[in-house]
N, C-alpha and C positions, 0 to 999 in steps of 0.2 A: 504493500500500500504506500502510495506517495505521501511524503510528509507535507505539512503545511508550508514549510520552507521551500520544498520543491515546487509545490503548487504556486506559491507566490512568484517564484522565478519564472515559471511557465507563463503566468498571466502577465507579468512585466514584459516578457519578450513579445507576447501577442500585442500589447499596447505599443511597444516600440516599433514593431513591424507595421502595424496599422497606421501609426503616426507618420512613418516614413512613406508609406504607400499613398497617403493623402497629401504628401508634400508639405507637411506641417513641421514646425520647429520641434526639435528634441525637447522633451520635458513640458510640452504644452498640454499634455493630458495627464491628469492625476488619478490615482487609484483610491477608491473608498472601499474598504473591506467591510462587507455587510455581515455582521456577526450575530444576528438574531438567532436565538436558540442555542448558540454555542457557549460552552462554559468558559469562565475566565482563563483557564489554563491554555485554551486554544488561542485566545487573543494574546496571551503572554508569549506564546511560541511565535506568533506572527510578528509581534513587536520585536522579538529577539532577532528577527530577520530583516528588520528595518521598517516594517509597516507602522505608520503613525496615526492614520485616520481610520476611525471605525464608525460604522453606521448601525444604529439600533432602531427597531420598529416599535418596541414595546417599552413603555416608560419604566415600569417597576423593574423589569429585567435589566434595562440599561442602567438604572441607578445603582443596582446591586453590583454590576460590573465596574462602574466608575469607582465605587467604594473599594472593591476588591483589588483594583489596579491603581489605587491612589499613590503607590510608590513609584509609578511611572508618569510623572507630571508632564512629560513631553507628548503624551497621547492627546489626540484631538477627537472630540466626541460630536458626532452628527446625529440629530434626530431625524428620521426619514419616514416615520409612520404617520397615520392619521392623527389629528390633534383634537382632543375634546377640551372644552373650556375649563373643566376642572383640573386639567393636567398642565396648563400653561405655566403656572408658577414654578413647578419643579423643573420643567424644561428650560425656562428662562434662567434658572439658578445654576444648572449643572452642565448644560451643553454649550458648545462653541458655535455650532451651526444648526439650523433647522431648514430642511428642504421642502417641507410639506405645508407651507402657509398658503391657504386657498381662499381666505376671506378676511375682510378688514377687521372684524371683531376679534379674531384670533391674533392678528398682528398687533392690534392695540393692547391686548392683554400681555403679550410677550414684551412689548416695549415698556409698559407700566411696571411690570414685575421683574425686569432685568435689574439686578443689583447695581448700584452706582459704582461699586468698587471693581466691577468687571468691565472689559471692553464691550462696545456695542455687539449685540448678537447678530451674527451673519445669517441672513435668510435668503432662501430662494422661494419663488412663487411656483406652486404646483399647478400645472395646466393639464386639463383633460383634453388632450389633443385629438382623441378619437371619439369624443362625445359619448363615452360609455356610461350607461346609467349606473353601473356598479362601481365606478371609479371615482375617487376623490379628485379635486382639482377645479380650478375656476374655468369658466368657458372662455374661449379665445377672444370673443367679442367684449368680455368684461375686463380683459387683462390691462389695457391702457389706463383705465380709471383706477383699478386696484394698485397697479405699480406706482402711479403718481401719488396716491394716498400713503402707501407704505413707505415710499422714499422720504417722506416728511417726518416720520416718527423718530423721536430723538434717541431712543436706545436700541435701534435696529440699524443694520448696515445691509441694505438691499444689494445682493450680489448677482442675481440672475434667475434662471428658470429651471424647473425640474419637470420631467414627465415620465410616466410609466406606460408606454404604448402596449397594446395587446401583442404579446410575443408570438402568438399563434397565427397572426395574419400573414399573408404572403409577403415575401421579401420586398417586393416593390411597394406594397402598402406600408410596411414598416419603415422603409426608407423615406417615404413621403411624410410619415409622422415625425421622424427625426428632423427632416428638412423644415417642416412647418414650425417646429419649436425654434430652430435656428433663425428662421425668417422672422418669427415673432420677437426674438431678442434683438435682432437688427432694427426692427421698427421701433421698439421701445427706446433703444439708444438714440434714436433721432428725435424723440420727444424733448422739448426744451427743459422739462422738469427732471429728466433723466440724464440727458446730455452726455451720452457715451460712457456712463460709469459702470455698466453691467458687463461682466466678463465671464460668468459661469453658466455653462450648459451642463446640467446634471442629467445625463441620459446614457442608456446602454448598460447591459448586464452581462452575465456569463456567456449567454448564447449569442449575443448580438453586438458585442462591444466594437467589433471591427466596423460594422455598418454605422454605428453611432459616431465613431471617430471620423469616418469618412464624411459625415454630415456636420461635423463641427463640435462634437462633445469635448468638453474640457475636464470633465470628471465622470468616470464610469464607476458604477456601483456593482461590485462583484462579491458574491457570497459562495455559491456552490463550487465554483471552479477553484476556490481557495480552501474552503473548509470541508468540502464534500457534501453529500446529501444531508438535508436538515432533519433533525430529530424534533418534531413538533411537540413531543411529549416533554421536552426539556424546558419549555418556557412559553409564555404568552399565547 
């Protein structure tokens, strides 16, 4: 069985190869290790191989890992799951990034509850690029107004967009979804109230990271290809 270190090396090489194939600069795509349902020892093994950014979907599980790995202050914690109003305070207090902001109410609560002694919370707006009823995310047509409002909140740092397209759709359709998110980011950056400040496209996972990178992803969220199949009995 491949070790987590071996898997990280393989994923890193895939990212580098895809970045080169897309004629993009070395280092322009970052890796977020999606660690939901994985025990702290797996994250510690990944950290020992140089991985620093970890993404958690479930708040209580994520908080337990942050505490268990508090001796590794260099780790960067990203919350990437759906956000309920009663969870915003803990997210604002313990994470450095949030990828799943999809409405102004949640953004306002995160801003109000971000401690003053911490840097502004980095946030991405989640977009429902395929208009799936079962998916979180704001509608594409609502994005300009939401981005303008979030960009003005004092304790948040709006960084870009995130999407989770349907991975089972045909490749051409998946490419269109990634391209639509990249196009939306470009449009937002032309808004006077945004003015070119957004640089993060959080899209692409284990099975489609090459396609996402070809369409402009700057951060890919990879879990299974690093940690193996998830054990959903282990958490959230």
